[in-house]
N, CA, C, O and CB atoms as a CASP TS submission, in Angstrom:
PFRMAT TS
TARGET T0000
AUTHOR 0000-0000-0000
METHOD Language model
MODEL 1
PARENT N/A
ATOM      1  N   MET     1      44.158 -58.063  10.433  1.00  0.00           N
ATOM      2  CA  MET     1      43.130 -57.265  11.470  1.00  0.00           C
ATOM      3  C   MET     1      42.056 -56.181  10.957  1.00  0.00           C
ATOM      4  O   MET     1      40.956 -56.180  10.403  1.00  0.00           O
ATOM      5  CB  MET     1      44.021 -56.441  12.484  1.00  0.00           C
ATOM      6  N   ALA     2      43.343 -54.917  11.640  1.00  0.00           N
ATOM      7  CA  ALA     2      43.334 -54.075  11.404  1.00  0.00           C
ATOM      8  C   ALA     2      42.454 -53.459  10.029  1.00  0.00           C
ATOM      9  O   ALA     2      41.435 -52.769  10.067  1.00  0.00           O
ATOM     10  CB  ALA     2      44.393 -54.044  11.585  1.00  0.00           C
ATOM     11  N   ILE     3      43.337 -54.035   8.596  1.00  0.00           N
ATOM     12  CA  ILE     3      42.968 -53.574   7.438  1.00  0.00           C
ATOM     13  C   ILE     3      41.826 -54.296   7.104  1.00  0.00           C
ATOM     14  O   ILE     3      41.642 -54.365   5.889  1.00  0.00           O
ATOM     15  CB  ILE     3      43.952 -53.621   6.500  1.00  0.00           C
ATOM     16  N   PHE     4      40.647 -55.096   8.105  1.00  0.00           N
ATOM     17  CA  PHE     4      39.786 -55.987   7.818  1.00  0.00           C
ATOM     18  C   PHE     4      38.901 -55.377   8.292  1.00  0.00           C
ATOM     19  O   PHE     4      37.802 -55.491   7.749  1.00  0.00           O
ATOM     20  CB  PHE     4      39.921 -57.209   8.165  1.00  0.00           C
ATOM     21  N   VAL     5      39.033 -54.495   9.486  1.00  0.00           N
ATOM     22  CA  VAL     5      38.228 -53.451  10.630  1.00  0.00           C
ATOM     23  C   VAL     5      37.879 -52.764   9.263  1.00  0.00           C
ATOM     24  O   VAL     5      36.878 -52.989   8.582  1.00  0.00           O
ATOM     25  CB  VAL     5      39.249 -52.355  12.129  1.00  0.00           C
ATOM     26  N   ILE     6      39.217 -51.603   8.904  1.00  0.00           N
ATOM     27  CA  ILE     6      39.195 -50.184   7.761  1.00  0.00           C
ATOM     28  C   ILE     6      38.284 -50.721   6.546  1.00  0.00           C
ATOM     29  O   ILE     6      37.462 -49.946   6.056  1.00  0.00           O
ATOM     30  CB  ILE     6      41.037 -49.679   7.008  1.00  0.00           C
ATOM     31  N   ILE     7      38.443 -52.336   5.937  1.00  0.00           N
ATOM     32  CA  ILE     7      37.803 -52.324   4.998  1.00  0.00           C
ATOM     33  C   ILE     7      36.206 -51.951   5.115  1.00  0.00           C
ATOM     34  O   ILE     7      35.483 -51.200   4.460  1.00  0.00           O
ATOM     35  CB  ILE     7      38.098 -53.437   4.529  1.00  0.00           C
ATOM     36  N   VAL     8      35.982 -52.804   6.230  1.00  0.00           N
ATOM     37  CA  VAL     8      34.031 -52.959   6.563  1.00  0.00           C
ATOM     38  C   VAL     8      33.650 -51.409   6.722  1.00  0.00           C
ATOM     39  O   VAL     8      32.619 -50.924   6.256  1.00  0.00           O
ATOM     40  CB  VAL     8      33.443 -53.991   8.462  1.00  0.00           C
ATOM     41  N   VAL     9      34.609 -50.707   7.432  1.00  0.00           N
ATOM     42  CA  VAL     9      34.065 -49.796   7.837  1.00  0.00           C
ATOM     43  C   VAL     9      34.090 -48.460   6.589  1.00  0.00           C
ATOM     44  O   VAL     9      33.447 -47.423   6.750  1.00  0.00           O
ATOM     45  CB  VAL     9      34.719 -49.610   9.178  1.00  0.00           C
ATOM     46  N   CYS    10      34.876 -48.710   5.471  1.00  0.00           N
ATOM     47  CA  CYS    10      34.402 -47.907   4.778  1.00  0.00           C
ATOM     48  C   CYS    10      33.754 -48.954   3.620  1.00  0.00           C
ATOM     49  O   CYS    10      33.282 -48.155   2.812  1.00  0.00           O
ATOM     50  CB  CYS    10      35.448 -46.828   4.418  1.00  0.00           C
ATOM     51  N   VAL    11      33.508 -50.156   3.161  1.00  0.00           N
ATOM     52  CA  VAL    11      31.955 -50.451   2.844  1.00  0.00           C
ATOM     53  C   VAL    11      30.864 -49.848   2.870  1.00  0.00           C
ATOM     54  O   VAL    11      30.247 -49.275   1.972  1.00  0.00           O
ATOM     55  CB  VAL    11      31.556 -51.169   3.383  1.00  0.00           C
ATOM     56  N   VAL    12      30.536 -50.069   4.455  1.00  0.00           N
ATOM     57  CA  VAL    12      29.211 -49.383   5.406  1.00  0.00           C
ATOM     58  C   VAL    12      29.080 -48.007   5.151  1.00  0.00           C
ATOM     59  O   VAL    12      28.150 -47.596   4.457  1.00  0.00           O
ATOM     60  CB  VAL    12      29.395 -49.468   7.095  1.00  0.00           C
ATOM     61  N   LEU    13      30.209 -46.989   5.811  1.00  0.00           N
ATOM     62  CA  LEU    13      30.463 -45.362   4.777  1.00  0.00           C
ATOM     63  C   LEU    13      29.805 -45.434   3.037  1.00  0.00           C
ATOM     64  O   LEU    13      28.908 -44.697   2.625  1.00  0.00           O
ATOM     65  CB  LEU    13      32.657 -45.053   4.516  1.00  0.00           C
ATOM     66  N   MET    14      30.382 -46.308   2.366  1.00  0.00           N
ATOM     67  CA  MET    14      30.293 -46.398   1.625  1.00  0.00           C
ATOM     68  C   MET    14      28.342 -46.922   1.074  1.00  0.00           C
ATOM     69  O   MET    14      28.180 -46.879  -0.145  1.00  0.00           O
ATOM     70  CB  MET    14      31.494 -46.980   1.578  1.00  0.00           C
ATOM     71  N   ALA    15      27.614 -47.168   1.552  1.00  0.00           N
ATOM     72  CA  ALA    15      26.410 -48.067   1.497  1.00  0.00           C
ATOM     73  C   ALA    15      26.322 -47.364   2.025  1.00  0.00           C
ATOM     74  O   ALA    15      26.938 -46.718   1.177  1.00  0.00           O
ATOM     75  CB  ALA    15      26.027 -49.332   1.719  1.00  0.00           C
ATOM     76  N   LEU    16      26.063 -46.430   2.999  1.00  0.00           N
ATOM     77  CA  LEU    16      25.207 -45.239   3.773  1.00  0.00           C
ATOM     78  C   LEU    16      25.329 -44.113   2.857  1.00  0.00           C
ATOM     79  O   LEU    16      24.441 -43.288   3.073  1.00  0.00           O
ATOM     80  CB  LEU    16      25.797 -44.769   5.354  1.00  0.00           C
ATOM     81  N   PHE    17      26.143 -43.776   1.878  1.00  0.00           N
ATOM     82  CA  PHE    17      26.570 -42.658   0.995  1.00  0.00           C
ATOM     83  C   PHE    17      25.043 -42.940  -0.078  1.00  0.00           C
ATOM     84  O   PHE    17      24.055 -42.232  -0.275  1.00  0.00           O
ATOM     85  CB  PHE    17      28.483 -42.925   0.148  1.00  0.00           C
ATOM     86  N   PHE    18      25.409 -44.182  -0.552  1.00  0.00           N
ATOM     87  CA  PHE    18      24.418 -44.105  -1.805  1.00  0.00           C
ATOM     88  C   PHE    18      23.042 -43.645  -1.353  1.00  0.00           C
ATOM     89  O   PHE    18      22.322 -42.794  -1.874  1.00  0.00           O
ATOM     90  CB  PHE    18      24.242 -45.574  -2.557  1.00  0.00           C
ATOM     91  N   ALA    19      22.766 -44.613   0.053  1.00  0.00           N
ATOM     92  CA  ALA    19      20.755 -44.913   0.226  1.00  0.00           C
ATOM     93  C   ALA    19      20.512 -43.465   0.589  1.00  0.00           C
ATOM     94  O   ALA    19      19.394 -42.986   0.398  1.00  0.00           O
ATOM     95  CB  ALA    19      19.954 -46.266   1.867  1.00  0.00           C
ATOM     96  N   VAL    20      21.972 -42.384   1.353  1.00  0.00           N
ATOM     97  CA  VAL    20      21.507 -41.259   1.597  1.00  0.00           C
ATOM     98  C   VAL    20      20.646 -40.326   0.820  1.00  0.00           C
ATOM     99  O   VAL    20      19.639 -39.676   1.100  1.00  0.00           O
ATOM    100  CB  VAL    20      22.350 -40.792   1.845  1.00  0.00           C
ATOM    101  N   THR    21      21.835 -40.569  -0.929  1.00  0.00           N
ATOM    102  CA  THR    21      22.393 -40.397  -2.229  1.00  0.00           C
ATOM    103  C   THR    21      20.831 -40.550  -2.878  1.00  0.00           C
ATOM    104  O   THR    21      20.193 -39.497  -2.861  1.00  0.00           O
ATOM    105  CB  THR    21      23.735 -41.610  -2.725  1.00  0.00           C
ATOM    106  N   ILE    22      20.343 -41.385  -3.280  1.00  0.00           N
ATOM    107  CA  ILE    22      19.201 -42.180  -3.857  1.00  0.00           C
ATOM    108  C   ILE    22      18.285 -41.689  -2.831  1.00  0.00           C
ATOM    109  O   ILE    22      17.716 -40.743  -3.374  1.00  0.00           O
ATOM    110  CB  ILE    22      19.358 -43.889  -3.988  1.00  0.00           C
ATOM    111  N   ALA    23      17.718 -41.846  -1.348  1.00  0.00           N
ATOM    112  CA  ALA    23      16.291 -41.221  -1.165  1.00  0.00           C
ATOM    113  C   ALA    23      16.653 -40.185  -0.811  1.00  0.00           C
ATOM    114  O   ALA    23      16.115 -39.887   0.255  1.00  0.00           O
ATOM    115  CB  ALA    23      15.266 -41.759  -0.257  1.00  0.00           C
ATOM    116  N   GLY    24      17.601 -39.135  -1.325  1.00  0.00           N
ATOM    117  CA  GLY    24      17.571 -37.485  -0.945  1.00  0.00           C
ATOM    118  C   GLY    24      17.107 -37.244  -2.445  1.00  0.00           C
ATOM    119  O   GLY    24      16.495 -36.179  -2.363  1.00  0.00           O
ATOM    120  N   GLY    25      17.057 -37.763  -4.122  1.00  0.00           N
ATOM    121  CA  GLY    25      17.328 -37.665  -4.739  1.00  0.00           C
ATOM    122  C   GLY    25      15.438 -38.363  -4.984  1.00  0.00           C
ATOM    123  O   GLY    25      15.462 -38.803  -6.133  1.00  0.00           O
ATOM    124  N   ARG    26      14.454 -38.522  -4.590  1.00  0.00           N
ATOM    125  CA  ARG    26      13.637 -39.462  -4.682  1.00  0.00           C
ATOM    126  C   ARG    26      12.562 -38.301  -3.319  1.00  0.00           C
ATOM    127  O   ARG    26      11.343 -38.131  -3.336  1.00  0.00           O
ATOM    128  CB  ARG    26      14.439 -41.330  -4.331  1.00  0.00           C
ATOM    129  N   ALA    27      13.364 -37.834  -2.520  1.00  0.00           N
ATOM    130  CA  ALA    27      12.330 -37.193  -1.999  1.00  0.00           C
ATOM    131  C   ALA    27      12.683 -35.652  -2.594  1.00  0.00           C
ATOM    132  O   ALA    27      12.588 -34.977  -1.569  1.00  0.00           O
ATOM    133  CB  ALA    27      12.242 -37.411  -0.320  1.00  0.00           C
ATOM    134  N   HIS    28      12.991 -34.849  -3.539  1.00  0.00           N
ATOM    135  CA  HIS    28      13.429 -33.870  -4.213  1.00  0.00           C
ATOM    136  C   HIS    28      12.421 -34.291  -5.583  1.00  0.00           C
ATOM    137  O   HIS    28      11.729 -33.406  -6.086  1.00  0.00           O
ATOM    138  CB  HIS    28      15.169 -33.831  -4.323  1.00  0.00           C
ATOM    139  N   ASP    29      12.392 -35.876  -6.208  1.00  0.00           N
ATOM    140  CA  ASP    29      11.774 -35.891  -7.401  1.00  0.00           C
ATOM    141  C   ASP    29      10.628 -35.629  -6.558  1.00  0.00           C
ATOM    142  O   ASP    29      10.068 -34.537  -6.647  1.00  0.00           O
ATOM    143  CB  ASP    29      11.868 -37.141  -8.430  1.00  0.00           C
ATOM    144  N   ARG    30      10.174 -36.609  -5.661  1.00  0.00           N
ATOM    145  CA  ARG    30       8.153 -35.740  -4.711  1.00  0.00           C
ATOM    146  C   ARG    30       8.593 -34.334  -4.914  1.00  0.00           C
ATOM    147  O   ARG    30       8.109 -33.840  -5.932  1.00  0.00           O
ATOM    148  CB  ARG    30       7.647 -36.009  -2.183  1.00  0.00           C
ATOM    149  N   GLN    31       9.081 -33.847  -4.490  1.00  0.00           N
ATOM    150  CA  GLN    31       8.570 -31.661  -4.338  1.00  0.00           C
ATOM    151  C   GLN    31       8.532 -31.525  -5.136  1.00  0.00           C
ATOM    152  O   GLN    31       7.395 -31.103  -5.349  1.00  0.00           O
ATOM    153  CB  GLN    31       9.329 -30.253  -3.827  1.00  0.00           C
ATOM    154  N   ASN    32       9.587 -31.615  -6.882  1.00  0.00           N
ATOM    155  CA  ASN    32       9.118 -31.722  -8.058  1.00  0.00           C
ATOM    156  C   ASN    32       8.433 -31.316  -8.478  1.00  0.00           C
ATOM    157  O   ASN    32       8.260 -30.179  -8.917  1.00  0.00           O
ATOM    158  CB  ASN    32       8.918 -32.357  -8.345  1.00  0.00           C
ATOM    159  N   ALA    33       7.480 -32.769  -8.413  1.00  0.00           N
ATOM    160  CA  ALA    33       6.014 -33.667  -8.561  1.00  0.00           C
ATOM    161  C   ALA    33       5.006 -32.646  -8.240  1.00  0.00           C
ATOM    162  O   ALA    33       4.220 -32.115  -9.024  1.00  0.00           O
ATOM    163  CB  ALA    33       5.806 -35.089  -7.418  1.00  0.00           C
ATOM    164  N   GLU    34       5.151 -32.429  -6.872  1.00  0.00           N
ATOM    165  CA  GLU    34       4.449 -31.823  -6.385  1.00  0.00           C
ATOM    166  C   GLU    34       4.158 -30.355  -6.615  1.00  0.00           C
ATOM    167  O   GLU    34       2.987 -29.992  -6.509  1.00  0.00           O
ATOM    168  CB  GLU    34       4.706 -32.096  -5.485  1.00  0.00           C
ATOM    169  N   ARG    35       5.108 -29.457  -6.923  1.00  0.00           N
ATOM    170  CA  ARG    35       5.534 -28.424  -7.164  1.00  0.00           C
ATOM    171  C   ARG    35       4.680 -28.232  -8.758  1.00  0.00           C
ATOM    172  O   ARG    35       4.094 -27.229  -9.166  1.00  0.00           O
ATOM    173  CB  ARG    35       7.170 -28.458  -7.001  1.00  0.00           C
ATOM    174  N   ASP    36       4.854 -29.535  -9.427  1.00  0.00           N
ATOM    175  CA  ASP    36       4.502 -29.113 -11.397  1.00  0.00           C
ATOM    176  C   ASP    36       2.935 -28.751 -10.824  1.00  0.00           C
ATOM    177  O   ASP    36       2.240 -27.832 -11.258  1.00  0.00           O
ATOM    178  CB  ASP    36       4.594 -30.985 -13.137  1.00  0.00           C
ATOM    179  N   GLU    37       2.388 -30.109  -9.279  1.00  0.00           N
ATOM    180  CA  GLU    37       0.762 -30.398  -9.872  1.00  0.00           C
ATOM    181  C   GLU    37      -0.249 -28.992  -8.539  1.00  0.00           C
ATOM    182  O   GLU    37      -1.418 -29.076  -8.161  1.00  0.00           O
ATOM    183  CB  GLU    37       0.124 -32.935  -9.426  1.00  0.00           C
ATOM    184  N   ALA    38       0.669 -28.017  -8.217  1.00  0.00           N
ATOM    185  CA  ALA    38      -0.136 -26.888  -7.873  1.00  0.00           C
ATOM    186  C   ALA    38       0.154 -25.751  -8.689  1.00  0.00           C
ATOM    187  O   ALA    38      -0.680 -24.847  -8.727  1.00  0.00           O
ATOM    188  CB  ALA    38       0.015 -26.536  -6.512  1.00  0.00           C
ATOM    189  N   GLU    39       1.199 -25.663  -9.342  1.00  0.00           N
ATOM    190  CA  GLU    39       1.325 -25.001 -10.882  1.00  0.00           C
ATOM    191  C   GLU    39       0.651 -25.675 -11.336  1.00  0.00           C
ATOM    192  O   GLU    39      -0.309 -24.966 -11.637  1.00  0.00           O
ATOM    193  CB  GLU    39       2.541 -24.899 -11.722  1.00  0.00           C
ATOM    194  N   ARG    40       0.374 -27.014 -11.743  1.00  0.00           N
ATOM    195  CA  ARG    40      -1.342 -27.997 -12.628  1.00  0.00           C
ATOM    196  C   ARG    40      -2.268 -26.790 -12.549  1.00  0.00           C
ATOM    197  O   ARG    40      -2.565 -25.916 -13.363  1.00  0.00           O
ATOM    198  CB  ARG    40      -2.393 -29.765 -11.436  1.00  0.00           C
ATOM    199  N   ARG    41      -2.618 -27.038 -11.311  1.00  0.00           N
ATOM    200  CA  ARG    41      -3.597 -26.800 -10.786  1.00  0.00           C
ATOM    201  C   ARG    41      -3.950 -25.130 -10.537  1.00  0.00           C
ATOM    202  O   ARG    41      -4.997 -24.620 -10.138  1.00  0.00           O
ATOM    203  CB  ARG    41      -3.486 -27.603  -9.719  1.00  0.00           C
ATOM    204  N   ARG    42      -2.888 -24.608 -10.861  1.00  0.00           N
ATOM    205  CA  ARG    42      -3.398 -23.067 -10.689  1.00  0.00           C
ATOM    206  C   ARG    42      -3.744 -22.452 -11.866  1.00  0.00           C
ATOM    207  O   ARG    42      -4.574 -21.576 -12.109  1.00  0.00           O
ATOM    208  CB  ARG    42      -2.382 -22.141 -10.084  1.00  0.00           C
ATOM    209  N   ALA    43      -2.772 -23.210 -12.732  1.00  0.00           N
ATOM    210  CA  ALA    43      -3.117 -22.404 -14.355  1.00  0.00           C
ATOM    211  C   ALA    43      -4.450 -22.974 -14.564  1.00  0.00           C
ATOM    212  O   ALA    43      -5.201 -22.132 -15.057  1.00  0.00           O
ATOM    213  CB  ALA    43      -1.955 -22.857 -15.906  1.00  0.00           C
ATOM    214  N   GLU    44      -5.048 -24.191 -14.347  1.00  0.00           N
ATOM    215  CA  GLU    44      -6.403 -24.651 -14.621  1.00  0.00           C
ATOM    216  C   GLU    44      -7.296 -23.948 -13.634  1.00  0.00           C
ATOM    217  O   GLU    44      -8.391 -23.780 -14.170  1.00  0.00           O
ATOM    218  CB  GLU    44      -6.537 -26.214 -14.517  1.00  0.00           C
ATOM    219  N   ARG    45      -7.274 -23.521 -12.538  1.00  0.00           N
ATOM    220  CA  ARG    45      -8.044 -22.447 -12.286  1.00  0.00           C
ATOM    221  C   ARG    45      -8.118 -21.224 -12.937  1.00  0.00           C
ATOM    222  O   ARG    45      -9.244 -20.811 -13.217  1.00  0.00           O
ATOM    223  CB  ARG    45      -7.854 -22.194 -11.290  1.00  0.00           C
ATOM    224  N   GLU    46      -7.104 -20.534 -13.249  1.00  0.00           N
ATOM    225  CA  GLU    46      -7.094 -19.827 -13.566  1.00  0.00           C
ATOM    226  C   GLU    46      -7.414 -19.262 -15.101  1.00  0.00           C
ATOM    227  O   GLU    46      -7.283 -18.148 -15.609  1.00  0.00           O
ATOM    228  CB  GLU    46      -6.388 -19.800 -13.051  1.00  0.00           C
ATOM    229  N   ARG    47      -7.965 -20.727 -15.679  1.00  0.00           N
ATOM    230  CA  ARG    47      -7.844 -20.457 -16.993  1.00  0.00           C
ATOM    231  C   ARG    47      -9.889 -20.475 -17.138  1.00  0.00           C
ATOM    232  O   ARG    47     -10.667 -20.070 -18.001  1.00  0.00           O
ATOM    233  CB  ARG    47      -6.632 -21.869 -17.980  1.00  0.00           C
ATOM    234  N   GLN    48     -10.090 -21.276 -15.588  1.00  0.00           N
ATOM    235  CA  GLN    48     -11.302 -22.014 -15.881  1.00  0.00           C
ATOM    236  C   GLN    48     -12.119 -20.011 -15.116  1.00  0.00           C
ATOM    237  O   GLN    48     -13.209 -19.445 -15.042  1.00  0.00           O
ATOM    238  CB  GLN    48     -11.562 -24.197 -14.696  1.00  0.00           C
ATOM    239  N   ALA    49     -10.635 -19.741 -14.747  1.00  0.00           N
ATOM    240  CA  ALA    49     -12.320 -18.245 -13.464  1.00  0.00           C
ATOM    241  C   ALA    49     -11.930 -17.139 -14.427  1.00  0.00           C
ATOM    242  O   ALA    49     -10.859 -16.925 -14.994  1.00  0.00           O
ATOM    243  CB  ALA    49     -11.821 -17.339 -10.789  1.00  0.00           C
ATOM    244  N   PRO    50     -13.385 -16.330 -14.468  1.00  0.00           N
ATOM    245  CA  PRO    50     -13.906 -15.057 -15.596  1.00  0.00           C
ATOM    246  C   PRO    50     -12.614 -13.998 -15.081  1.00  0.00           C
ATOM    247  O   PRO    50     -11.992 -13.912 -14.022  1.00  0.00           O
ATOM    248  CB  PRO    50     -15.979 -14.213 -15.237  1.00  0.00           C
ATOM    249  N   SER    51     -12.538 -13.141 -16.578  1.00  0.00           N
ATOM    250  CA  SER    51     -11.762 -12.538 -15.935  1.00  0.00           C
ATOM    251  C   SER    51     -12.541 -11.357 -14.943  1.00  0.00           C
ATOM    252  O   SER    51     -13.741 -11.094 -14.864  1.00  0.00           O
ATOM    253  CB  SER    51     -10.805 -12.093 -16.913  1.00  0.00           C
ATOM    254  N   ARG    52     -11.159 -10.655 -14.100  1.00  0.00           N
ATOM    255  CA  ARG    52     -11.811  -9.850 -12.831  1.00  0.00           C
ATOM    256  C   ARG    52     -12.709  -8.278 -13.114  1.00  0.00           C
ATOM    257  O   ARG    52     -13.474  -7.540 -12.494  1.00  0.00           O
ATOM    258  CB  ARG    52     -10.400  -9.470 -11.781  1.00  0.00           C
ATOM    259  N   ASN    53     -11.964  -8.365 -14.625  1.00  0.00           N
ATOM    260  CA  ASN    53     -12.814  -6.990 -15.474  1.00  0.00           C
ATOM    261  C   ASN    53     -13.647  -7.181 -16.697  1.00  0.00           C
ATOM    262  O   ASN    53     -14.081  -6.392 -17.537  1.00  0.00           O
ATOM    263  CB  ASN    53     -11.773  -5.912 -16.057  1.00  0.00           C
ATOM    264  N   SER    54     -13.703  -7.999 -16.597  1.00  0.00           N
ATOM    265  CA  SER    54     -14.680  -9.045 -18.034  1.00  0.00           C
ATOM    266  C   SER    54     -15.670  -8.052 -17.109  1.00  0.00           C
ATOM    267  O   SER    54     -15.899  -7.878 -15.912  1.00  0.00           O
ATOM    268  CB  SER    54     -14.968 -11.531 -18.182  1.00  0.00           C
ATOM    269  N   GLY    55     -16.309  -7.276 -18.949  1.00  0.00           N
ATOM    270  CA  GLY    55     -17.665  -6.467 -18.910  1.00  0.00           C
ATOM    271  C   GLY    55     -17.421  -5.250 -18.058  1.00  0.00           C
ATOM    272  O   GLY    55     -18.496  -4.824 -17.636  1.00  0.00           O
ATOM    273  N   THR    56     -16.099  -4.339 -17.539  1.00  0.00           N
ATOM    274  CA  THR    56     -16.509  -3.202 -16.700  1.00  0.00           C
ATOM    275  C   THR    56     -15.607  -2.422 -17.893  1.00  0.00           C
ATOM    276  O   THR    56     -15.840  -1.213 -17.894  1.00  0.00           O
ATOM    277  CB  THR    56     -16.056  -3.134 -14.794  1.00  0.00           C
ATOM    278  N   GLU    57     -14.945  -2.711 -18.582  1.00  0.00           N
ATOM    279  CA  GLU    57     -13.974  -2.080 -19.599  1.00  0.00           C
ATOM    280  C   GLU    57     -14.362  -1.366 -20.417  1.00  0.00           C
ATOM    281  O   GLU    57     -14.850  -1.920 -21.402  1.00  0.00           O
ATOM    282  CB  GLU    57     -13.334  -2.801 -20.281  1.00  0.00           C
ATOM    283  N   ILE    58     -14.337  -0.100 -20.400  1.00  0.00           N
ATOM    284  CA  ILE    58     -15.646   1.339 -21.005  1.00  0.00           C
ATOM    285  C   ILE    58     -14.867   1.006 -22.508  1.00  0.00           C
ATOM    286  O   ILE    58     -15.201   1.615 -23.524  1.00  0.00           O
ATOM    287  CB  ILE    58     -15.434   3.758 -20.136  1.00  0.00           C
TER
END
């Protein structure tokens, strides 16, 4: 009986470990996607905006 309880606890802990690992990876992927999208939008704005020194150089 004690061995059965130990096995069940180990399986539950293993399942919890895998679930947390997968959830953490997905959260990290979402953060990377948000960062990449923000960087893409910033680069697009910089490309479209006129230069600050435009027409003022001698």
